[in-house]
C-alpha positions as CSV (number, residue, x, y, z in Angstrom):
1,M,88.5,90.2,120.6
2,K,87.6,93.8,121.5
3,G,89.4,96.1,119.0
4,E,90.3,94.0,116.2
5,E,89.1,93.3,112.7
6,E,86.9,91.3,111.5
7,F,87.7,87.7,110.1
8,F,86.3,86.9,106.4
9,T,87.1,84.2,104.2
10,F,89.6,85.2,101.3
11,R,86.8,85.4,98.8
12,E,85.5,87.6,101.0
13,Y,88.3,90.1,101.4
14,M,88.8,89.5,97.4
15,K,85.4,90.5,96.9
16,K,85.7,93.4,98.8
17,E,88.0,94.7,96.1
18,E,85.4,95.1,93.4
19,D,86.7,97.7,91.3
20,L,90.4,95.8,90.8
21,L,91.2,93.6,88.1
22,T,90.5,89.5,88.1
23,A,93.8,87.6,88.3
24,S,93.7,86.4,84.8
25,M,93.3,90.2,83.5
26,E,95.7,91.3,85.1
27,D,98.1,88.6,83.9
28,Y,97.1,89.5,80.9
29,L,98.3,93.3,81.2
30,E,101.1,92.6,82.9
31,M,102.1,90.1,79.8
32,V,100.3,92.7,77.0
33,Y,102.8,95.5,79.0
34,R,105.9,93.3,79.0
35,L,105.7,92.6,75.1
36,S,104.7,96.1,74.0
37,R,107.4,97.8,75.8
38,E,109.4,97.9,72.8
39,S,107.5,98.1,69.4
40,G,104.1,99.5,71.6
41,F,102.6,96.7,70.6
42,T,102.0,93.1,70.4
43,R,99.2,90.7,68.7
44,V,96.7,88.6,70.2
45,N,98.7,85.2,68.7
46,E,101.8,87.0,70.3
47,L,99.5,87.1,73.5
48,A,98.7,83.6,73.5
49,A,102.0,82.0,72.6
50,A,103.5,84.3,76.1
51,L,100.8,83.3,78.4
52,N,100.5,80.0,77.0
53,V,96.5,80.2,76.1
54,Q,95.1,79.2,73.2
55,P,94.3,82.3,70.8
56,P,90.1,82.8,71.0
57,S,90.9,82.9,74.9
58,A,93.4,85.4,74.6
59,S,91.1,87.4,72.1
60,K,88.1,87.1,74.9
61,M,90.4,89.1,77.1
62,I,91.9,91.3,75.2
63,Q,87.7,92.3,74.5
64,K,87.4,92.5,77.7
65,M,90.3,95.0,78.6
66,S,88.9,96.9,75.8
67,D,85.0,97.3,77.2
68,Q,87.0,98.1,80.3
69,G,88.8,101.1,78.8
70,L,92.6,99.4,79.1
71,V,94.1,98.8,75.4
72,D,92.4,99.5,71.8
73,Y,92.1,96.4,70.7
74,E,90.5,96.1,66.2
75,K,89.6,92.1,65.3
76,Y,92.6,90.6,63.5
77,G,94.9,93.9,64.4
78,Y,97.0,95.2,66.7
79,V,96.4,95.3,70.8
80,V,98.1,98.2,71.9
81,L,97.9,99.5,75.8
82,T,95.9,103.2,76.5
83,S,97.2,105.4,79.2
84,K,95.3,104.1,81.6
85,G,96.4,100.1,80.7
86,Q,99.9,101.8,80.4
87,Q,100.0,102.6,83.3
88,M,98.2,99.9,84.9
89,G,100.5,97.3,83.2
90,G,103.7,99.0,84.6
91,E,102.0,98.7,88.6
92,L,101.6,95.3,88.0
93,L,105.1,94.7,86.7
94,Y,106.0,96.7,89.1
95,R,104.5,94.5,91.8
96,H,105.4,91.2,90.0
97,Q,108.9,92.4,90.2
98,L,108.6,92.9,93.7
99,V,107.7,89.7,94.6
100,E,109.8,88.3,93.0
101,E,112.6,89.9,94.5
102,F,111.3,89.3,97.9
103,L,111.2,85.6,97.4
104,I,114.8,85.1,95.8
105,I,116.0,87.4,98.9
106,L,114.1,84.5,100.9
107,G,116.1,81.8,98.9
108,V,112.8,80.6,97.4
109,S,113.8,78.7,94.2
110,K,111.7,76.0,93.9
111,G,108.6,77.0,91.9
112,L,109.8,80.7,91.8
113,L,107.4,81.8,88.9
114,E,104.3,80.1,90.3
115,Q,104.9,81.3,93.8
116,I,105.1,85.0,92.4
117,E,102.0,84.3,90.6
118,K,100.4,83.2,93.6
119,I,101.5,85.9,96.1
120,E,101.3,88.7,93.6
121,H,97.8,89.1,92.9
122,T,96.1,89.3,96.8
123,L,98.8,92.1,98.4
124,S,97.6,95.1,98.7
125,D,99.7,98.9,97.3
126,H,99.7,99.3,101.2
127,T,101.2,95.8,101.8
128,L,103.4,96.8,98.6
129,F,104.6,99.7,99.9
130,F,106.3,98.0,103.2
131,L,107.7,95.1,101.0
132,D,109.2,97.6,98.6
133,K,110.9,100.0,101.8
134,L,112.1,95.7,103.7
135,I,113.9,95.0,100.2
136,R,115.2,98.5,100.4
137,F,116.6,97.7,103.7
138,L,117.8,94.5,103.0
139,K,119.7,95.3,100.0
140,E,121.2,98.0,101.9
141,R,121.9,96.0,104.6
142,P,124.2,93.1,102.6
143,G,125.5,91.7,105.5
144,L,122.3,90.7,106.8
145,I,121.0,89.1,103.5
146,D,124.6,87.1,103.7
147,D,123.6,86.4,107.4
148,Y,120.3,84.8,106.6
149,H,121.5,82.2,104.0
150,K,124.3,81.1,106.3
151,F,121.6,80.1,108.5
152,I,118.5,78.8,106.1
153,N,121.8,76.8,104.9
154,S,122.8,75.5,108.7
155,V,119.1,75.1,108.9
156,K,118.7,72.8,105.3
157,A,122.3,71.0,106.8
158,G,120.7,70.4,109.8
159,E,117.6,68.6,109.0
């Protein structure tokens, strides 16, 4: 196996990315970004409802995000993204939309949101760069996407 990369378990690969937010923190940050795009802020109850969690859980996470300099928050007040939080939230939303677009091109519809959530937290910036280029390449050649969908439909019909 000379010249090949060493293999690690998923957990070990994720440990290598020490400065990353947890998947849960990424979800919260992305949602704060989404909810505050128009008004510039959101509230814990609004965030909790959007993520289907209890307000105390959302409040704890917002406090952690505040400690990391991602949001400004005072208890029972507004949640406002810092410039760092704004930048990271935008990147997280972009990543989500990119994965969603790719899965839609593939023809995934069943459990789409669940699949996006499972995939998006594991992609590196390097991989996202190439995924973006592939999507652009395919969109500039809609005939390829149509041919692919025809192929998938013929395979489904033959099952």
